[in-house]
Backbone as JSON, one array per atom type, in Angstrom:
{
  "sequence": "MPTQSTTFFSRLTRSAGARLAGALLLAAGLVAWQSANSAEDAVKIPPPAQDEKPAAQTETAVFAGGCFWGVQGVFQHVRGVKQVTSGYAGGAASTAQYETVSGGNTGHAESVQVTFDPTQVSYGRLLQVFFSVAHNPTQLNYQGPDHGTQYRSAVFPLTAEQRSVAQAYIAQLGKAHVFSGPIVTRVEDYKAFYPAEAYHQNFLTLHPAHPYIVVNDMPKIGYLKQMFPDLYRNDPVLLKVAASQGAAD",
  "N": [[8.1, -3.68, 1.2], [11.54, -3.83, 1.77], [12.71, -6.87, 2.99], [14.61, -9.42, 4.58], [15.72, -11.15, 1.92], [15.45, -8.95, 0.15], [16.35, -6.8, 1.67], [18.96, -7.63, 1.95], [19.94, -7.21, -0.63], [19.67, -4.37, -0.83], [21.32, -3.4, 1.19], [23.81, -3.82, 0.2], [24.29, -1.66, -1.38], [24.71, 0.56, 0.16], [27.06, 2.11, 0.7], [29.37, 4.14, -1.19], [31.58, 2.73, -2.05], [30.65, 0.17, -2.24], [28.82, 0.13, -4.24], [29.32, -0.68, -6.92], [29.8, -3.46, -6.65], [27.35, -4.11, -5.61], [25.66, -3.48, -7.74], [26.49, -5.31, -9.69], [25.82, -7.72, -8.45], [23.09, -7.4, -8.19], [22.31, -7.37, -10.87], [22.94, -10.0, -11.58], [21.43, -11.49, -9.8], [18.8, -10.58, -9.84], [16.95, -11.64, -11.67], [16.35, -14.26, -10.78], [15.4, -13.61, -8.24], [13.24, -11.99, -8.89], [11.54, -13.81, -10.12], [10.77, -15.37, -7.95], [9.51, -13.55, -6.26], [7.67, -11.92, -7.54], [5.12, -9.49, -8.31], [1.66, -10.18, -7.86], [-1.02, -10.79, -10.2], [-3.55, -8.33, -10.78], [-7.0, -8.41, -9.74], [-10.08, -8.54, -11.3], [-12.9, -7.04, -10.05], [-16.3, -6.54, -8.92], [-17.91, -3.31, -8.45], [-18.7, -1.83, -5.21], [-21.83, -2.77, -3.84], [-23.05, -1.34, -1.89], [-22.56, 1.96, -0.87], [-21.06, 5.06, 0.23], [-22.84, 8.16, 0.66], [-21.88, 11.17, -0.6], [-21.02, 13.75, 1.65], [-19.45, 15.9, 2.04], [-16.63, 17.79, 0.72], [-14.19, 16.84, 1.3], [-12.67, 13.99, 2.6], [-11.4, 11.36, 4.69], [-9.58, 8.33, 4.53], [-8.24, 5.24, 5.76], [-6.04, 2.7, 5.0], [-4.49, -0.54, 5.08], [-2.18, -2.5, 3.46], [0.11, -4.23, 3.18], [3.51, -3.42, 2.28], [3.89, 0.04, 2.51], [4.9, 1.6, 0.47], [4.09, 0.83, -2.19], [1.28, 0.88, -1.95], [0.75, 3.52, -1.3], [1.73, 4.65, -3.68], [-0.08, 3.67, -5.6], [-2.6, 4.85, -4.84], [-1.93, 7.5, -5.15], [-2.18, 7.89, -7.8], [-4.87, 7.98, -8.32], [-7.76, 9.49, -9.47], [-9.32, 12.27, -7.97], [-8.25, 11.91, -5.51], [-6.62, 13.71, -3.0], [-4.4, 13.74, -1.32], [-1.9, 11.49, -0.16], [-0.55, 9.7, 2.47], [2.1, 7.83, 3.75], [2.29, 5.64, 6.55], [1.66, 4.59, 9.95], [-0.7, 2.53, 11.63], [-2.87, 1.32, 14.18], [-1.39, 0.78, 16.44], [0.43, 2.14, 19.28], [1.44, 5.59, 19.86], [4.03, 5.78, 20.79], [5.43, 3.71, 19.63], [5.48, 4.12, 16.95], [7.5, 4.08, 14.83], [9.65, 3.31, 12.12], [11.76, 1.33, 12.45], [10.98, 0.13, 14.84], [8.35, -0.74, 14.36], [8.89, -2.6, 12.39], [9.66, -4.82, 13.79], [7.4, -6.27, 14.29], [5.79, -6.5, 16.55], [4.25, -4.44, 17.55], [1.59, -3.92, 17.1], [1.0, -2.17, 15.13], [0.23, -1.55, 11.68], [1.73, -1.21, 8.51], [0.52, 1.48, 6.8], [-1.69, 3.58, 4.8], [-2.82, 6.9, 4.66], [-5.48, 8.33, 3.15], [-6.56, 11.21, 1.69], [-9.39, 12.51, 0.22], [-11.7, 13.61, -2.36], [-14.96, 13.07, -2.04], [-16.94, 13.63, -3.88], [-15.82, 13.2, -6.26], [-14.5, 10.72, -6.21], [-15.65, 7.9, -4.64], [-15.75, 6.49, -1.28], [-16.28, 3.78, -1.46], [-15.37, 3.19, -4.07], [-12.66, 3.62, -3.71], [-12.14, 1.51, -2.0], [-12.6, -0.54, -3.82], [-10.41, -0.25, -5.58], [-8.4, -0.72, -3.71], [-8.82, -3.45, -2.95], [-8.64, -4.7, -5.44], [-6.33, -3.87, -6.92], [-4.3, -2.64, -5.31], [-3.34, -4.43, -3.37], [-3.18, -7.89, -2.22], [-5.91, -9.33, -0.89], [-6.15, -11.84, 0.2], [-3.99, -12.81, 1.5], [-2.69, -13.7, 4.51], [-1.4, -11.81, 7.01], [0.85, -11.12, 5.52], [2.4, -9.8, 2.53], [3.32, -10.61, -0.59], [6.8, -10.71, -0.65], [7.03, -9.82, 1.93], [6.68, -10.42, 5.34], [4.76, -10.71, 8.33], [2.79, -9.3, 11.02], [2.71, -6.59, 10.7], [2.39, -6.2, 8.05], [-0.18, -6.8, 7.44], [-3.48, -7.17, 5.97], [-5.8, -4.68, 6.2], [-8.55, -2.54, 7.11], [-9.23, 0.64, 8.33], [-11.81, 2.1, 9.47], [-13.02, 5.43, 9.66], [-15.47, 6.4, 10.27], [-18.84, 5.45, 11.2], [-20.3, 4.93, 8.91], [-18.34, 4.41, 6.97], [-17.35, 2.03, 8.07], [-19.6, 0.36, 7.8], [-19.86, 0.26, 5.0], [-17.4, -0.94, 4.27], [-17.52, -3.46, 5.58], [-19.8, -4.55, 4.37], [-18.92, -4.69, 1.73], [-16.76, -6.47, 1.83], [-18.16, -8.78, 2.54], [-19.76, -8.99, 0.27], [-17.87, -9.44, -1.8], [-16.75, -11.81, -0.87], [-18.92, -13.56, -1.05], [-19.25, -13.57, -3.78], [-17.05, -14.95, -4.64], [-14.72, -14.04, -5.98], [-12.02, -14.09, -5.62], [-9.15, -16.28, -5.3], [-8.97, -17.42, -2.84], [-10.21, -17.19, 0.59], [-11.12, -13.92, 1.78], [-9.06, -12.13, 3.94], [-8.94, -9.71, 5.09], [-9.0, -7.4, 7.72], [-11.39, -5.5, 9.51], [-10.69, -2.95, 11.4], [-10.73, -1.15, 14.54], [-10.36, 2.33, 14.41], [-7.74, 4.13, 15.76], [-5.61, 6.02, 15.69], [-3.55, 7.72, 13.28], [-0.22, 7.65, 12.26], [2.17, 9.48, 10.64], [4.74, 8.17, 8.5], [8.36, 8.13, 8.42], [10.14, 10.73, 6.63], [11.69, 9.79, 4.49], [10.32, 7.62, 3.52], [8.14, 8.6, 2.19], [6.42, 9.18, -0.89], [7.87, 7.22, -2.17], [7.74, 5.36, -4.3], [7.48, 6.98, -6.6], [9.8, 8.54, -6.44], [11.83, 6.66, -6.5], [11.77, 4.84, -8.84], [13.34, 2.9, -10.07], [14.24, 1.25, -8.1], [14.9, -2.05, -7.06], [12.95, -3.47, -5.52], [10.64, -1.91, -5.95], [10.39, -2.03, -8.74], [9.8, -4.75, -9.16], [7.64, -5.42, -7.4], [5.8, -3.28, -7.21], [5.53, -1.36, -9.39], [4.09, -2.79, -11.4], [1.5, -2.59, -10.35], [0.68, 0.01, -10.84], [0.36, -0.03, -13.57], [-1.74, -1.89, -13.75], [-3.76, -0.43, -12.48], [-4.16, 1.66, -14.32], [-5.03, 0.18, -16.51], [-7.31, -1.25, -15.59], [-8.94, 0.57, -14.31], [-9.63, 2.94, -15.95], [-11.22, 5.21, -15.8], [-10.65, 6.26, -13.36], [-7.94, 6.62, -13.25], [-5.1, 8.72, -13.02], [-2.5, 10.29, -14.7], [-0.37, 11.85, -13.71], [0.99, 11.67, -10.56], [-0.34, 12.64, -7.35], [1.65, 14.15, -5.19], [3.05, 13.9, -1.88], [3.9, 16.63, 0.16], [6.87, 16.99, 1.82], [8.65, 17.84, 4.81], [11.42, 17.7, 4.99], [14.08, 16.28, 3.11], [15.3, 12.96, 3.1], [17.63, 10.2, 3.17], [17.45, 7.25, 1.05], [15.43, 4.44, 1.97], [16.49, 1.48, 3.72]],
  "CA": [[9.2, -3.19, 2.02], [12.61, -4.82, 1.73], [12.95, -7.7, 4.16], [15.39, -10.61, 4.31], [16.49, -11.11, 0.69], [15.46, -7.62, -0.44], [17.24, -6.0, 2.49], [20.3, -8.07, 1.61], [20.34, -6.49, -1.84], [19.78, -2.94, -0.62], [22.46, -3.1, 2.05], [25.03, -3.85, -0.61], [24.46, -0.39, -2.08], [24.72, 1.66, 1.11], [28.24, 2.97, 0.57], [29.83, 4.34, -2.57], [32.53, 1.69, -2.4], [29.97, -1.11, -2.47], [27.8, 0.27, -5.28], [29.62, -1.5, -8.09], [29.54, -4.85, -6.29], [25.9, -4.27, -5.46], [25.05, -3.45, -9.06], [26.77, -6.57, -10.35], [25.03, -8.77, -7.81], [21.68, -7.19, -8.55], [22.12, -7.81, -12.25], [23.01, -11.45, -11.64], [20.44, -12.15, -8.97], [17.45, -10.03, -9.92], [16.05, -12.5, -12.43], [15.87, -15.32, -9.89], [14.62, -13.0, -7.16], [12.0, -11.51, -9.48], [10.68, -14.98, -10.33], [10.27, -15.86, -6.67], [8.83, -12.53, -5.48], [6.99, -10.98, -8.41], [3.78, -9.06, -7.92], [0.58, -10.99, -8.4], [-1.93, -10.09, -11.09], [-4.73, -7.72, -10.18], [-8.22, -9.18, -9.91], [-11.24, -7.72, -11.67], [-13.98, -7.25, -9.08], [-17.41, -5.59, -9.11], [-17.94, -2.2, -7.49], [-19.52, -2.15, -4.04], [-23.28, -2.57, -3.97], [-23.37, -0.32, -0.89], [-21.52, 2.98, -0.86], [-21.38, 6.29, 0.95], [-23.38, 9.33, -0.02], [-20.95, 12.26, -0.26], [-21.58, 14.81, 2.5], [-18.47, 16.99, 2.07], [-15.68, 17.72, -0.38], [-12.96, 16.25, 1.8], [-12.87, 12.86, 3.51], [-10.17, 10.64, 4.95], [-9.66, 6.88, 4.65], [-6.98, 4.62, 6.14], [-5.94, 1.32, 4.54], [-3.23, -1.24, 5.26], [-2.11, -3.57, 2.48], [1.5, -4.59, 2.95], [4.45, -2.3, 2.22], [3.16, 1.25, 2.14], [5.44, 2.22, -0.73], [3.25, 0.56, -3.35], [-0.1, 1.28, -1.7], [0.74, 4.97, -1.48], [1.91, 4.94, -5.09], [-1.33, 3.4, -6.32], [-3.63, 5.84, -4.56], [-1.51, 8.8, -5.67], [-2.59, 7.94, -9.21], [-6.33, 7.88, -8.4], [-8.42, 10.78, -9.65], [-10.14, 12.65, -6.83], [-7.43, 11.83, -4.3], [-5.91, 14.97, -2.76], [-3.12, 13.51, -0.64], [-1.7, 10.15, 0.39], [0.58, 9.68, 3.39], [2.49, 6.54, 4.3], [2.45, 5.72, 7.99], [1.39, 3.44, 10.81], [-1.99, 2.55, 12.31], [-3.17, 0.11, 14.94], [-0.59, 0.69, 17.66], [0.59, 3.34, 20.1], [2.31, 6.64, 19.32], [5.41, 5.56, 21.23], [6.09, 2.69, 18.81], [5.22, 4.43, 15.54], [8.74, 4.34, 14.09], [9.87, 2.2, 11.19], [12.58, 0.25, 13.0], [10.21, -0.56, 15.88], [7.22, -1.42, 13.71], [9.42, -3.72, 11.62], [9.79, -5.99, 14.66], [6.17, -7.04, 14.19], [5.14, -6.69, 17.84], [3.72, -3.16, 18.02], [0.18, -3.77, 16.77], [0.87, -1.31, 13.96], [0.34, -2.05, 10.31], [2.12, -0.19, 7.54], [-0.77, 1.94, 6.3], [-1.72, 4.85, 4.1], [-3.94, 7.8, 4.93], [-5.9, 8.88, 1.87], [-7.48, 12.34, 1.73], [-10.0, 12.49, -1.1], [-12.94, 14.35, -2.62], [-15.96, 12.03, -2.29], [-17.78, 13.97, -5.02], [-15.1, 12.73, -7.44], [-14.26, 9.28, -6.04], [-16.29, 7.52, -3.38], [-15.04, 5.57, -0.39], [-16.44, 2.44, -2.01], [-14.48, 3.01, -5.22], [-11.31, 3.46, -3.16], [-12.06, 0.12, -1.55], [-12.49, -1.39, -5.0], [-9.01, -0.17, -5.99], [-7.62, -1.35, -2.65], [-8.93, -4.91, -3.04], [-8.35, -5.21, -6.78], [-5.03, -3.5, -7.48], [-3.28, -2.19, -4.37], [-2.76, -5.54, -2.61], [-3.9, -9.16, -2.3], [-6.6, -9.46, 0.39], [-6.24, -13.23, 0.66], [-2.71, -13.17, 2.14], [-2.81, -13.43, 5.94], [-0.2, -11.29, 7.68], [1.99, -10.93, 4.62], [2.14, -9.4, 1.16], [4.48, -10.94, -1.41], [7.98, -11.13, 0.1], [7.04, -9.2, 3.26], [5.92, -11.23, 6.28], [4.59, -10.17, 9.67], [1.5, -8.63, 11.22], [2.81, -5.2, 10.24], [2.03, -6.2, 6.63], [-1.52, -7.39, 7.32], [-4.51, -6.48, 5.21], [-6.75, -4.11, 7.16], [-9.22, -1.28, 6.86], [-9.46, 1.36, 9.58], [-12.87, 3.07, 9.19], [-13.04, 6.62, 10.51], [-16.85, 6.69, 10.6], [-19.72, 4.29, 11.2], [-20.7, 4.66, 7.54], [-17.21, 3.71, 6.34], [-17.33, 0.66, 8.59], [-20.7, -0.39, 7.19], [-19.53, 0.04, 3.58], [-16.3, -1.89, 4.2], [-17.99, -4.79, 5.98], [-20.72, -5.03, 3.34], [-18.17, -4.99, 0.52], [-16.02, -7.71, 2.07], [-19.15, -9.85, 2.46], [-20.17, -9.08, -1.13], [-16.79, -10.07, -2.56], [-16.63, -13.19, -0.41], [-20.05, -14.31, -1.61], [-19.06, -13.68, -5.23], [-15.9, -15.83, -4.87], [-13.89, -13.45, -7.04], [-10.63, -14.38, -5.33], [-8.82, -17.7, -5.26], [-9.1, -17.87, -1.46], [-11.04, -16.31, 1.4], [-10.6, -12.6, 2.12], [-8.61, -12.1, 5.33], [-8.86, -8.3, 5.49], [-9.62, -7.08, 9.0], [-11.94, -4.16, 9.71], [-10.2, -2.67, 12.75], [-11.06, 0.15, 15.13], [-9.39, 3.38, 14.14], [-7.25, 4.82, 16.94], [-4.87, 7.18, 15.21], [-2.63, 7.47, 12.18], [1.06, 8.31, 12.5], [2.95, 9.52, 9.4], [6.05, 7.53, 8.5], [9.52, 8.98, 8.2], [10.12, 11.44, 5.36], [12.31, 9.03, 3.39], [9.37, 6.65, 3.0], [7.08, 9.26, 1.45], [6.57, 9.28, -2.34], [9.01, 6.37, -2.5], [7.59, 4.76, -5.63], [7.76, 7.99, -7.62], [11.18, 9.01, -6.33], [12.78, 5.56, -6.72], [11.11, 3.86, -9.72], [14.28, 1.84, -10.47], [14.59, 0.39, -6.96], [14.47, -3.41, -7.41], [11.68, -3.84, -4.88], [9.57, -1.18, -6.63], [10.27, -2.57, -10.1], [9.19, -6.09, -9.14], [6.42, -5.56, -6.63], [4.87, -2.16, -7.17], [5.25, -0.72, -10.67], [2.98, -3.45, -12.1], [0.21, -2.14, -9.82], [0.3, 1.24, -11.52], [-0.15, -0.46, -14.88], [-3.05, -2.5, -13.55], [-4.71, 0.63, -12.2], [-4.46, 2.34, -15.58], [-5.75, -0.74, -17.38], [-8.58, -1.72, -15.05], [-9.74, 1.7, -13.83], [-9.27, 4.1, -16.76], [-12.0, 6.37, -15.38], [-10.08, 6.78, -12.11], [-6.49, 6.78, -13.35], [-4.48, 10.0, -13.35], [-1.13, 10.0, -15.1], [0.56, 12.54, -12.81], [0.62, 11.37, -9.17], [-0.39, 13.74, -6.4], [2.72, 13.82, -4.26], [3.01, 14.49, -0.54], [4.96, 17.57, 0.47], [7.56, 16.61, 3.05], [9.4, 18.97, 5.37], [12.86, 17.58, 4.72], [14.43, 15.07, 2.39], [16.23, 12.07, 3.77], [18.17, 9.16, 2.3], [16.58, 6.13, 0.71], [15.29, 3.45, 3.02], [17.16, 0.19, 3.52]],
  "C": [[10.32, -4.22, 2.02], [12.77, -5.55, 3.05], [13.75, -8.91, 3.7], [16.15, -10.47, 2.99], [16.55, -9.72, 0.09], [16.35, -6.69, 0.36], [18.69, -6.36, 2.2], [20.8, -7.33, 0.39], [20.59, -5.02, -1.53], [20.98, -2.57, 0.23], [23.76, -3.08, 1.28], [25.32, -2.5, -1.26], [24.52, 0.79, -1.14], [25.88, 2.62, 0.9], [28.67, 3.06, -0.88], [30.75, 3.21, -3.0], [31.88, 0.37, -2.74], [29.0, -1.05, -3.63], [28.06, -0.62, -6.49], [29.35, -2.97, -7.81], [28.04, -5.1, -6.17], [25.22, -4.32, -6.81], [25.26, -4.77, -9.8], [25.95, -7.71, -9.77], [23.56, -8.63, -8.13], [21.41, -7.69, -9.96], [22.09, -9.33, -12.35], [21.86, -12.12, -10.9], [19.01, -11.7, -9.14], [16.48, -10.95, -10.65], [15.47, -13.6, -11.54], [14.99, -14.76, -8.79], [13.26, -12.54, -7.67], [11.03, -12.67, -9.68], [10.03, -15.44, -9.04], [9.38, -14.86, -5.96], [8.01, -11.55, -6.32], [5.58, -10.68, -7.94], [2.73, -9.95, -8.58], [-0.3, -10.14, -9.31], [-3.06, -9.47, -10.29], [-5.95, -8.58, -10.5], [-9.37, -8.24, -10.24], [-12.4, -8.05, -10.74], [-15.08, -6.23, -9.32], [-17.31, -4.45, -8.13], [-18.83, -2.55, -6.3], [-21.0, -1.86, -4.29], [-23.76, -1.49, -3.0], [-22.23, 0.67, -0.85], [-21.99, 4.19, -0.07], [-22.09, 7.28, 0.04], [-22.5, 10.52, 0.38], [-21.63, 13.38, 0.52], [-20.66, 16.02, 2.58], [-17.53, 16.82, 0.89], [-14.33, 17.16, 0.05], [-13.28, 15.16, 2.81], [-11.53, 12.14, 3.64], [-10.44, 9.15, 5.1], [-8.28, 6.36, 5.03], [-7.02, 3.14, 5.78], [-4.56, 0.76, 4.84], [-3.2, -2.43, 4.3], [-0.69, -3.97, 2.14], [2.38, -3.36, 2.94], [3.74, -1.04, 1.75], [3.71, 1.96, 0.92], [4.49, 2.06, -1.93], [1.82, 1.03, -3.15], [-0.23, 2.79, -1.84], [0.83, 5.32, -2.96], [0.65, 4.72, -5.9], [-2.34, 4.51, -6.1], [-3.23, 7.25, -5.01], [-1.87, 8.98, -7.13], [-4.1, 7.86, -9.39], [-6.93, 9.28, -8.48], [-9.34, 11.07, -8.46], [-9.41, 12.56, -5.51], [-6.61, 13.12, -4.19], [-4.54, 14.77, -2.15], [-3.08, 12.09, -0.11], [-0.43, 10.17, 1.23], [0.86, 8.26, 3.84], [2.68, 6.68, 5.81], [2.07, 4.45, 8.7], [0.05, 3.62, 11.5], [-2.18, 1.23, 13.05], [-2.45, -0.01, 16.25], [-0.51, 2.03, 18.36], [1.54, 4.34, 19.45], [3.77, 6.36, 19.63], [6.16, 4.53, 20.38], [5.94, 2.95, 17.31], [6.47, 4.91, 14.83], [9.06, 3.08, 13.28], [10.63, 1.04, 11.81], [11.82, -0.54, 14.06], [9.07, -1.35, 15.27], [7.7, -2.66, 12.96], [9.64, -4.97, 12.47], [8.54, -6.84, 14.7], [5.39, -7.2, 15.48], [4.48, -5.42, 18.39], [2.21, -3.04, 17.86], [-0.05, -2.88, 15.57], [0.86, -2.12, 12.67], [0.85, -0.9, 9.45], [0.85, 0.2, 6.78], [-0.6, 3.19, 5.44], [-2.97, 5.61, 4.52], [-4.27, 8.52, 3.63], [-6.91, 10.0, 2.11], [-8.06, 12.5, 0.33], [-11.27, 13.33, -1.14], [-14.02, 13.33, -2.96], [-16.96, 12.38, -3.39], [-17.12, 13.53, -6.32], [-14.83, 11.23, -7.39], [-14.81, 8.9, -4.67], [-15.4, 6.62, -2.54], [-15.13, 4.15, -0.94], [-15.55, 2.18, -3.21], [-13.04, 2.89, -4.76], [-11.11, 2.05, -2.64], [-11.91, -0.84, -2.73], [-11.06, -1.4, -5.52], [-8.12, -0.9, -4.99], [-7.64, -2.87, -2.78], [-8.47, -5.46, -4.39], [-6.9, -5.04, -7.19], [-3.95, -3.3, -6.42], [-2.63, -3.32, -3.59], [-3.61, -6.79, -2.83], [-4.58, -9.42, -0.96], [-6.75, -10.89, 0.89], [-4.97, -13.69, 1.39], [-2.74, -12.74, 3.61], [-1.46, -13.04, 6.54], [1.05, -11.32, 6.8], [1.48, -10.38, 3.3], [3.4, -9.68, 0.36], [5.64, -11.39, -0.54], [8.0, -10.64, 1.54], [6.12, -9.94, 4.22], [5.9, -10.59, 7.66], [3.26, -9.45, 9.79], [1.53, -7.18, 10.78], [2.48, -5.07, 8.76], [0.63, -6.79, 6.4], [-2.43, -6.53, 6.46], [-5.57, -5.99, 6.19], [-7.35, -2.81, 6.65], [-9.5, -0.65, 8.21], [-10.54, 2.43, 9.34], [-12.83, 4.24, 10.17], [-14.46, 7.0, 10.93], [-17.65, 5.39, 10.6], [-20.14, 3.93, 9.77], [-19.58, 3.97, 6.77], [-17.15, 2.27, 6.8], [-18.4, -0.19, 7.93], [-20.41, -0.72, 5.73], [-18.45, -1.02, 3.45], [-16.76, -3.31, 4.52], [-18.92, -5.38, 4.92], [-19.96, -5.44, 2.08], [-17.37, -6.27, 0.67], [-16.96, -8.9, 1.98], [-19.58, -10.07, 1.02], [-19.12, -9.82, -1.96], [-16.6, -11.53, -2.16], [-17.71, -14.06, -1.01], [-19.88, -14.54, -3.1], [-17.9, -14.59, -5.61], [-15.02, -15.32, -6.01], [-12.4, -13.71, -6.84], [-10.4, -15.88, -5.2], [-8.92, -18.28, -3.85], [-9.95, -16.9, -0.68], [-10.35, -14.97, 1.67], [-10.27, -12.57, 3.61], [-8.5, -10.67, 5.86], [-9.64, -8.06, 6.77], [-10.19, -5.67, 8.97], [-11.68, -3.82, 11.17], [-10.66, -1.3, 13.23], [-9.95, 1.15, 14.82], [-9.03, 4.09, 15.44], [-6.57, 6.12, 16.55], [-4.01, 6.75, 14.03], [-1.38, 8.3, 12.43], [1.88, 8.3, 11.21], [4.32, 8.85, 9.56], [7.14, 8.57, 8.26], [9.53, 9.56, 6.79], [10.67, 10.6, 4.22], [11.4, 7.95, 2.83], [8.32, 7.29, 2.08], [7.43, 9.39, -0.04], [7.64, 8.32, -2.88], [8.91, 5.79, -3.91], [7.95, 5.75, -6.72], [9.22, 8.41, -7.62], [12.21, 7.94, -6.67], [12.17, 4.48, -7.63], [12.01, 2.71, -10.15], [14.71, 0.97, -9.31], [14.07, -1.02, -7.24], [13.14, -3.82, -6.78], [10.5, -3.19, -5.58], [9.32, -1.77, -8.01], [9.48, -3.88, -10.09], [7.8, -6.08, -8.53], [5.38, -4.47, -6.84], [4.57, -1.49, -8.51], [4.16, -1.44, -11.46], [1.61, -2.98, -11.62], [-0.26, -0.87, -10.5], [-0.25, 0.92, -12.91], [-1.52, -1.09, -14.78], [-4.12, -1.44, -13.28], [-5.13, 1.34, -13.47], [-5.32, 1.47, -16.49], [-7.16, -1.03, -16.88], [-9.5, -0.6, -14.57], [-9.41, 2.96, -14.63], [-10.04, 5.36, -16.37], [-11.44, 7.02, -14.12], [-8.6, 7.13, -12.24], [-6.09, 8.21, -13.72], [-3.01, 9.74, -13.62], [-0.11, 10.63, -14.15], [0.14, 12.31, -11.36], [0.55, 12.64, -8.33], [0.57, 13.41, -5.27], [2.57, 14.56, -2.93], [4.18, 15.46, -0.38], [5.57, 17.2, 1.81], [8.45, 17.75, 3.5], [10.87, 18.91, 5.02], [13.12, 16.28, 4.0], [15.44, 14.28, 3.19], [16.7, 11.01, 2.78], [17.18, 8.07, 2.04], [16.56, 5.13, 1.83], [16.05, 2.18, 2.69], [16.14, -0.91, 3.6]]
}
C-alpha cells in the first residue's frame, strides 16, 4: 500500500495537469525507489505436516500479510480458490475504513478473505502459499515499504481445526529454520471481516503498471507460477464489485 514515498509519487498523478510532471518524476525516481523497496525473493518451504481433512466444497480463510493488493492478487491466481476479497480484520466495524485503518490505531490489519474449495486446495496449502510467496513472515508490523500494525503478519482462523493447522505449521517452519529470521506471524482470534472499499478490489489486475504493484507485487505472481505450478492458474478469479471507483492514493 503506498505510504510516505509511494504516496508522494501517486499524489503527483491525481490531476490531469500534474500527470506529465508525475510521469517524468516517476521515470527519474523509480530506479532508486525500486532499489530501496523491491520485493523480497520467495522462500521454498515444505508443505504442512498437519492439514485439514476436507468436509465441504466451500471454506473460508482470512490472512493478513501487508498491503492487501498483492496478497489478494496472489490468491486470485491459486487453483481451487473461488473468491478473494480485500478488507480489514482484527478491529471494530466502526473503524473498518481505509483512511481510519491507515492511522495504525484501530487493531485492524489489511487482510484478505479467501473462499476456496478444500477438495481442490487445502487450508494447509493456502498457508504454504501465504508464508512462501504472498508475504515475508519474519517482518514484524511491516511489509517492505509499508510500516504499522495494520501491515502485520497474521492468520485469523475461523475454526478450531484451522487454528490447530496454522499453529502446527508455524512451529514446523520455525523448527526447520527455513527463513532467515524467526516467524512473527500472529494467530489471532477471528472476530469479523469487513470488505475494503471497491477501489481496492482487484487492484493488482486492474493496475498492473502502478509503480507500487510493479515493484512489490508482480514478482509474487511470478514466484507463485514458478514455485507452485500445480496450484497456479493463469487467469485470476476476480471479485465482482457493485460499483467502480477511482484508483487509490
